[in-house]
Backbone as CSV, one residue per row, in Angstrom:
resi,resn,N_x,N_y,N_z,CA_x,CA_y,CA_z,C_x,C_y,C_z
1,MET,46.164,-21.390,41.603,44.936,-21.434,41.585,44.238,-20.240,41.214
2,LYS,44.919,-19.235,40.770,44.441,-17.724,40.068,44.999,-18.090,38.373
3,LYS,45.259,-19.482,38.188,45.161,-19.814,36.889,43.777,-20.583,36.334
4,THR,43.598,-21.659,37.239,42.475,-22.550,37.222,40.992,-21.679,37.359
5,ARG,41.128,-20.339,38.063,40.051,-19.600,37.853,39.819,-18.769,36.150
6,LYS,41.119,-18.250,35.935,41.177,-18.049,34.846,40.539,-18.371,34.077
7,ILE,40.874,-19.601,34.069,40.820,-20.693,32.697,38.889,-20.881,32.500
8,TYR,38.809,-21.724,34.106,36.977,-21.544,34.524,36.680,-19.758,33.626
9,LYS,37.293,-18.697,34.039,36.099,-17.198,33.549,36.452,-17.400,31.886
10,ILE,37.517,-18.024,31.259,37.464,-17.710,29.384,37.054,-18.675,29.200
11,LEU,36.552,-20.445,29.824,35.418,-21.180,29.041,34.351,-20.532,29.229
12,PHE,33.851,-19.902,30.163,32.585,-19.391,30.666,32.032,-18.469,29.577
13,ILE,33.587,-17.405,29.456,33.029,-16.718,27.980,32.675,-17.367,27.150
14,LEU,33.628,-17.967,26.825,33.442,-18.874,25.353,32.456,-19.587,25.506
15,ILE,31.487,-20.407,26.498,30.661,-20.740,26.071,28.935,-19.982,26.026
16,ILE,29.685,-18.854,26.407,28.504,-17.784,26.355,28.585,-17.224,24.964
17,ALA,29.129,-16.962,24.414,29.959,-16.441,23.102,29.169,-17.320,22.225
18,ILE,29.731,-18.942,22.111,29.227,-19.762,21.600,27.502,-19.952,21.272
19,TYR,27.079,-19.680,22.784,25.554,-20.209,22.935,25.124,-18.426,22.391
20,ILE,25.598,-17.494,22.452,25.244,-16.539,21.886,24.732,-16.304,20.172
21,LEU,26.227,-17.165,19.730,26.486,-17.136,18.139,25.416,-17.879,17.397
22,TYR,24.475,-19.050,18.016,23.899,-20.047,18.039,23.226,-19.103,17.644
23,ILE,22.277,-18.450,19.003,20.942,-17.866,18.967,21.324,-17.163,17.681
24,ILE,22.201,-15.974,17.077,22.252,-14.959,16.251,21.861,-15.714,14.856
25,ILE,22.203,-17.258,14.487,22.557,-17.992,13.215,21.411,-18.558,13.439
26,GLU,19.823,-19.075,14.031,19.157,-19.654,14.816,17.995,-18.005,13.904
27,GLN,17.851,-17.553,14.847,16.947,-15.977,14.758,17.633,-15.582,13.270
28,GLN,18.573,-15.774,12.484,18.682,-15.292,11.118,17.781,-16.215,10.078
29,LYS,18.296,-17.392,10.501,17.355,-18.749,9.615,15.730,-17.815,10.180
30,THR,14.910,-18.033,10.588,13.835,-17.986,11.263,13.825,-16.350,10.565
31,LEU,14.293,-15.174,10.204,13.902,-14.443,9.668,13.957,-14.283,8.184
32,ASN,14.936,-15.072,7.711,14.957,-15.325,6.220,13.688,-16.327,5.851
33,GLN,13.604,-16.792,7.182,11.930,-17.935,6.300,11.220,-16.909,6.452
34,TYR,10.751,-15.636,7.758,9.729,-14.686,7.523,9.680,-14.281,6.242
35,CYS,11.135,-13.546,5.486,11.225,-13.189,4.162,10.555,-14.022,3.088
36,LYS,11.301,-14.958,3.276,10.310,-15.790,2.013,9.076,-16.048,1.927
37,ASN,8.493,-16.202,3.413,6.669,-16.194,3.931,6.000,-14.594,3.045
38,ILE,6.737,-13.578,3.066,6.437,-12.237,2.922,6.250,-12.041,0.813
39,GLU,7.456,-12.887,1.063,7.337,-12.840,-0.647,6.171,-13.590,-1.554
40,ASP,6.517,-15.091,-0.815,4.971,-15.990,-0.825,3.838,-14.739,-0.872
41,LEU,3.366,-14.848,0.598,2.017,-14.469,0.586,1.796,-12.667,-0.612
42,SER,2.785,-11.864,-1.082,3.086,-10.960,-2.023,2.321,-11.298,-3.153
43,GLU,3.085,-12.140,-3.649,2.717,-12.795,-4.913,1.426,-13.419,-5.096
44,LYS,1.208,-14.152,-3.860,-0.583,-14.905,-4.141,-1.567,-13.327,-3.544
45,ILE,-1.198,-12.602,-3.027,-1.906,-11.083,-3.563,-1.891,-10.146,-4.548
46,GLU,-1.255,-10.208,-5.102,-0.447,-10.084,-6.302,-1.605,-11.028,-6.725
47,VAL,-1.740,-12.090,-7.222,-2.960,-12.858,-8.297,-4.123,-12.498,-7.284
48,GLN,-4.239,-12.545,-6.581,-5.966,-12.525,-6.038,-6.661,-10.828,-6.885
49,GLU,-5.021,-10.086,-6.835,-5.918,-8.603,-6.888,-5.984,-8.550,-8.676
50,GLU,-5.170,-9.499,-9.768,-5.985,-8.985,-10.495,-7.190,-9.984,-10.993
51,TYR,-7.368,-11.325,-9.850,-8.560,-11.682,-10.076,-9.886,-11.374,-9.938
52,LYS,-9.386,-10.779,-8.774,-10.391,-9.637,-8.558,-10.932,-8.594,-9.259
53,LYS,-10.133,-8.186,-10.308,-10.397,-7.303,-11.117,-10.633,-7.546,-12.286
54,GLU,-10.522,-8.990,-12.530,-11.105,-9.471,-13.774,-12.796,-10.348,-13.372
55,LEU,-12.894,-9.882,-12.283,-14.501,-10.073,-11.804,-15.529,-8.857,-11.425
56,ALA,-14.802,-7.785,-11.200,-15.709,-6.716,-11.242,-15.801,-6.078,-12.606
57,LYS,-15.248,-6.481,-13.812,-15.230,-6.118,-14.836,-16.339,-6.785,-15.480
58,LYS,-15.971,-8.661,-15.191,-17.508,-9.062,-15.486,-18.420,-9.070,-15.118
59,LYS,-18.669,-8.305,-14.006,-19.742,-7.697,-13.274,-20.137,-6.165,-13.718
60,GLU,-19.734,-5.979,-14.232,-19.489,-4.619,-15.058,-20.580,-5.288,-16.434
61,ASP,-20.082,-6.359,-17.142,-20.557,-7.133,-18.669,-21.746,-7.672,-18.493
62,VAL,-21.827,-8.645,-17.053,-22.867,-8.954,-17.584,-24.231,-8.502,-17.499
63,ASN,-24.266,-7.366,-17.490,-25.794,-6.844,-17.450,-26.053,-5.950,-19.177
64,SER,-24.819,-6.449,-19.866,-24.917,-5.709,-21.378,-24.980,-6.664,-22.094
65,LEU,-25.521,-5.414,-23.097,-26.914,-6.787,-24.439,-25.466,-7.723,-25.167
66,GLU,-24.356,-7.598,-25.149,-23.867,-7.925,-25.563,-23.592,-9.133,-24.826
67,PHE,-23.295,-9.650,-23.256,-23.061,-10.868,-23.025,-24.022,-11.295,-22.950
68,ILE,-25.662,-10.922,-22.239,-26.792,-11.410,-22.735,-26.359,-12.164,-24.133
69,GLU,-26.916,-11.530,-25.089,-26.904,-12.269,-25.780,-26.032,-13.005,-26.543
70,GLN,-24.520,-13.134,-26.024,-23.663,-14.128,-25.861,-23.474,-15.579,-25.504
71,THR,-24.280,-14.762,-24.429,-25.059,-16.202,-23.559,-26.161,-17.261,-23.731
72,ALA,-26.968,-16.426,-24.440,-28.321,-17.019,-25.263,-27.965,-17.660,-25.935
73,ARG,-26.306,-17.078,-27.122,-26.457,-18.241,-28.142,-25.737,-19.105,-27.601
74,GLU,-24.345,-18.885,-27.130,-23.937,-20.268,-26.379,-24.402,-20.999,-25.491
75,LYS,-24.775,-21.052,-24.774,-25.757,-21.977,-23.271,-27.144,-22.294,-23.314
76,LEU,-27.850,-21.581,-23.978,-29.256,-21.728,-24.221,-29.777,-21.854,-25.989
77,ASP,-29.046,-22.586,-26.624,-28.737,-22.538,-28.060,-30.382,-21.834,-28.867
78,MET,-30.137,-20.115,-28.322,-31.363,-18.887,-28.570,-30.408,-18.544,-29.901
79,TYR,-31.659,-18.123,-30.625,-31.075,-17.410,-32.033,-32.232,-16.664,-32.057
80,TYR,-31.790,-15.571,-33.255,-33.066,-13.706,-33.684,-33.769,-15.059,-34.865
81,PRO,-34.969,-14.962,-35.193,-35.932,-15.651,-36.075,-35.765,-15.450,-37.494
82,ASN,-35.445,-15.998,-37.835,-35.103,-16.357,-39.304,-34.356,-16.054,-39.698
83,GLU,-32.824,-16.235,-38.670,-31.654,-16.463,-38.544,-31.178,-17.861,-38.988
84,ARG,-30.174,-17.817,-39.744,-29.712,-19.587,-40.313,-28.129,-19.967,-39.262
85,VAL,-28.088,-21.462,-38.939,-27.261,-21.332,-38.397,-26.811,-22.543,-38.775
86,TYR,-25.123,-22.509,-38.329,-24.331,-23.515,-39.745,-23.179,-24.168,-38.652
87,VAL,-23.368,-25.658,-38.815,-22.719,-25.776,-37.345,-21.368,-27.238,-38.280
88,ASP,-21.117,-27.306,-38.540,-19.424,-27.193,-38.872,-19.050,-28.578,-38.774
89,ASN,-19.227,-29.987,-38.361,-19.040,-31.516,-37.979,-18.265,-31.991,-38.578
90,GLY,-17.393,-31.791,-39.151,-16.354,-31.849,-39.578,-15.180,-32.020,-39.221
91,MET,-14.961,-31.862,-38.617,-13.862,-31.460,-37.177,-13.977,-32.690,-36.261
């Protein structure tokens, strides 16, 4: 009887140890996934911050005379009086 109790005790401890090991492995997998998500989101944040800087620079340039002139020339086909415009149709 003492032998069977000892076997049950060892079996119980073994089952608990396997269960704890399973939980640790699953938590490590989840932790690794979270770390990967953090890295991906950090990269996205960096890209968006660069885009934000570009937009801020563009916002500052919108009121400059060079930008207004360039926009008028390219999008509105406006030119200075008596200015000759050459268009290359060869390409």
